[in-house]
C-alpha positions in Angstrom: -39.0 -1.5 -1.5 -39.2 2.0 -0.3 -36.2 4.3 -0.1 -36.7 4.4 3.7 -36.1 0.6 3.9 -32.7 0.8 2.2 -29.9 0.6 4.7 -26.3 1.3 3.7 -24.2 -1.4 5.4 -21.0 -0.1 4.0 -18.3 1.2 6.4 -18.1 5.0 6.8 -15.1 6.6 5.1 -13.0 6.8 8.2 -13.5 3.1 9.0 -12.8 2.2 5.3 -9.5 4.1 5.2 -8.4 3.1 8.6 -9.0 -0.6 7.8 -6.9 -0.1 4.7 -4.2 1.4 6.9 -4.3 -1.6 9.1 -3.7 -3.9 6.1 -0.8 -1.6 4.9 0.7 -2.0 8.4 1.1 -5.7 7.7 3.8 -4.8 5.1 5.9 -2.9 7.8 9.3 -4.4 8.0 10.3 -2.9 11.4 10.7 -5.7 13.9 9.6 -3.5 16.8 6.3 -1.9 15.7 3.9 -2.2 12.7 2.7 1.3 11.7 1.0 2.6 8.5 -0.2 5.7 6.9 -2.7 6.2 4.0 -3.0 9.6 2.4 -6.4 10.4 0.8 -7.7 13.2 -1.4 -11.3 13.4 -2.6 -11.9 10.0 -1.0 -9.2 8.4 -3.2 -6.0 6.8 -1.9 -3.1 8.8 -3.3 -0.2 7.3 -1.3 0.5 4.7 1.4 3.5 4.1 3.7 4.6 1.8 6.4 7.6 1.9 8.8 10.8 0.2 8.0 14.3 0.7 6.5 14.9 3.0 3.6 14.7 1.8 -0.1 17.6 -0.5 -1.0 18.6 -1.2 2.7 18.2 -4.6 4.2 14.9 -5.0 6.0 14.8 -4.4 9.7 13.9 -8.1 10.3 16.9 -9.1 8.2 19.3 -7.1 10.5 19.2 -3.9 8.4 18.6 -1.7 11.5 21.2 -1.9 14.3 18.7 -0.7 16.9 16.0 -3.2 16.1 18.6 -6.0 15.9 19.6 -5.3 19.5 17.8 -5.6 22.8 17.3 -1.9 23.3 14.4 -0.8 25.5 11.6 1.2 23.9 12.5 4.9 23.5 16.3 4.4 24.0 19.1 4.7 21.4 16.8 6.3 18.8 19.9 7.7 17.0 20.8 4.2 15.9 17.5 3.5 14.3 17.5 3.4 10.5 13.7 2.8 10.2 11.6 5.5 8.4 8.2 6.3 9.9 5.0 5.4 8.0 4.0 9.0 7.5 7.5 9.9 6.2 7.3 6.9 3.8 3.8 7.9 2.5 5.0 11.5 1.9 8.2 10.4 0.2 6.3 7.9 -1.9 4.1 10.7 -3.1 7.1 12.9 -3.9 8.9 10.0 -5.7 5.9 9.6 -8.0 5.1 13.4 -8.3 1.8 13.3 -6.4 0.5 16.5 -4.9 -0.5 16.2 -1.2 -1.9 19.7 -0.5 -5.3 19.6 1.0 -5.3 15.9 1.7 -6.0 13.8 4.7 -3.6 11.3 6.3 -4.9 8.2 8.2 -2.3 6.8 10.6 -2.4 3.8 12.8 -0.5 5.7 15.6 -0.3 9.4 16.4 2.6 11.2 14.5 5.8 12.1 16.2 7.0 15.7 16.1 9.2 15.1 13.0 6.4 13.5 11.1 4.1 16.3 12.2 6.5 18.9 10.7 6.5 16.9 7.4 2.7 16.7 7.4 2.5 20.4 7.8 5.0 21.2 5.1 3.4 18.7 2.7 0.2 20.7 3.0 -1.8 17.8 4.5 -4.8 19.4 6.1 -6.2 16.6 8.4 -4.7 13.8 10.4 -6.9 10.9 11.6 -5.2 8.6 14.0 -6.1 5.4 15.7 -3.6 4.5 18.4 -1.9 6.8 20.8 1.9 6.9 20.7 4.1 9.9 21.6 1.5 12.6 20.8 2.8 15.4 23.0 1.7 18.9 23.6 4.3 20.3 21.2 3.0 18.2 18.3 -0.6 19.2 19.1 0.3 22.8 19.3 2.2 22.6 15.9 -0.9 21.1 14.2 -3.2 23.7 15.8 -1.0 26.7 14.8 -0.6 25.3 11.2 -4.4 24.8 10.9 -4.1 21.0 10.6 -7.2 19.3 11.9 -6.2 16.3 14.1 -8.8 13.8 15.3 -8.9 10.5 17.0 -10.6 7.6 15.1 -12.8 5.9 17.5 -14.1 3.1 15.3 -12.8 -0.5 15.1 -9.6 -1.4 17.1 -6.4 0.0 15.6 -5.1 -3.6 15.0 -8.1 -4.3 12.7 -10.1 -6.4 15.1 
């Protein structure tokens, strides 16, 4: 067999890490939305996170979050929500275990909110690859641009892994 005949059927790196993020999202304990983040350095996973209640607090689906336990419309009563975003959890997990994030890439199943964007910048993460569109506003984009964080939309397989 000639080298020209060899075809690499493996997924590209973005597809690989986004597929892993979709699996991580299955662990999310928020009853409203399943979101995940995978932080990568040198093509190695160094931290993961999914959305849900903080460590030691009853899971969202067990009534741990008052907002998610109620019938609140999307975007309302956010001050009642105890859930931590996937990006925040991935960054906190890295801090908990003493893992350096400077220069890394974060793969997220939804675009980061402004608060998560600020944490991404301060953690030294240099690239954000996102699948689904959430509340990705002009202020968040401008923050990433000014901080020199590359932000790009993943256009491979569907964000839900299908």
